[in-house]
N, C-alpha and C positions, 0 to 999 in steps of 0.2 A: 736920286737917291741911287746909289750904284745900283742892280740888282743883284739877284745871287749869286749868279753867275762870275762879279766881279769880285766877287770872295773869299778864293781862293787860296789865300795865304794872311786874314787879318780876317777882324770881332769890325761889326758899326754896331756902332751905340747911341739913339737916338730916341728923343724927348717920343711921346707918346702922344703927351695931351689932353692927360688925362690924369689928374692931379697933378702937385707941383714940381712932385720930386721921380715919375714915374717913368720908367725906361724899356727901349724891346734892345734886347743886343741879337744880333745876327750877323748867324755865317752860312756859308753856303751847303747845306744841311740842315739849320736848325736856325733861333728865334727862341727865346724866354725872356721874361719881364723883371726884370731888378727896383724894386722901389726899397722905403725906408717900414718902419713900424708907423703904426698912425699914430705913435706916442709922440712921436717924431715931427711930424707934418706929413707922413704917409698916407698911401693907403692901403700900404700892406698888404700888399699885392705879390710878391714876390723875398727871396732872397737878397739883403742887402749885399755893397758890396765886400767886406770883410765879409760873409759869408760864406760872398764865392768863391775869394779866394782861400778860405780852407777848406770849400770843399775842394778845393782844387788841389791844393793842399796833401788831403785821406785821399781823394780820389786817385793819385799817380804813384801812393806809395801802397795804394791796397793793385795796383796795375801792375806795381814791381816786384811786390812783391808774389802775387799769380803766376807770373810770365815766368820768374823763375827759378815757381816747386814748378812750371811744368816740365819748365827744361831742364830740373831733373830727376823728375819723373815720382813729383811725390807726393802725400796723400792728402791735402789740401780743396777741402771738402770749400770752404765759405773764409775769406779773409773779412774784420770790418778794420776800422779805424774813427776813431773822437778826438773829436780835434775841437780845444777851445782855445778861446781866440783872446789875447789880453794884454792891455796897452796902462800903465796909469799916466799918460798924457799923450798929443801931439807928437810933441818932442824927443821920446821918452824913447828905446827901443823895444818893439813888439813881440811877444813870446805867440809863441803856439804849442801847444806842450799835446802830445799825440799818443792818446794808450789807444798798443792793438788787441785786439780779442783773435787769433786763427782753429777756426774745428778744422776736424783729421789726426786722425792717431802721425802724430808728427813726434820724437824723440825727439826732446830735451838740447841735443846741437840743433838742425834744426829749425828751431823757431829758435834761437838765436841768431842762427840764420839766416832769416829769415828778414828779422827785426836788422841787424844791420845794416841786409840791400832795401829798407825800408829807411833807412838814413842815407841809399843814395841817388832815391829818385831823384829825374832833376826838376821838378819843380822846389824840394828838398834844396839841391841847392843853392835854385839860383836864388831862392830866399834865405839861404846862411851867404851866399854872399855876395850879396846885391845886387844891381842892377841902375844901367842909363839907360834915363826913361825923357826923351826931348819932345818936347810939344809946337808946333811950327802951326798958323796957321792958313788955309784949305788960300788958294786964293778962289775965286769967285766965279759963279757956277762950273767949281770939276766939282767931282767926288774925292772921296779919302781917299789918297796914296796908299798903293797898298805895301805891304815890307814885306823882308826875308821869311817866309816859313821858318818857324823855329824846330822842323822835327823832329817835333817831338816824344811821337812815334816811337825812332830809330834812338834814338836821349833814352829813354823806359827800355829797350832792349841789349844795351851797350849798360845800361845800370846793373841789367836784373842779370848780365851773362857777369858779370864779375863776380 
C-alpha cells in the first residue's frame, strides 16, 4: 500500500477488513471512512458513496460562492447548501437538487449572482457534462498509479472570477 507521500495527486480507497462494505479513503493529508447503512449490510460507520458525491457538489458550490463574495467584497456571512440526490433506477439520470441559503446583508442582485456562480462550480460542471472513467488492473505488487491532479482550487477560483 502506498504511503501518504505517494498520494499527492490521488485518493486511495481500500477495504478496512471490518464489516462487509466499510472502506477507508486516504489522501495525502487525511483519511475518512465510507460505508453503507446497517439496513443494507454495512456498519453505518460513515457516509455512503452517493453522500460523498452530494457533499462534493454542495461543498464546491459553497466554496465557489465564498470565493466570489470575497473577491467582490460582499458581506456574505455564511453559506449552506442542502443537496438531495435522486435516481429512479440504475439506468436513469441522476438528479441533484440543491437549495442554497445565504446569510449576510446581501441585496437581491448579489444573491442572484451568487446563485448563478454556484451553477459554475467545477463539480457542478463535472456532473453536468459527464465524465470519462477508465478502470484497469494494477500489475502485481505495484501501488496504484497516480493521475494528473485536477487542480480543483484553480478551477473554483476561475468559476468565482466569472
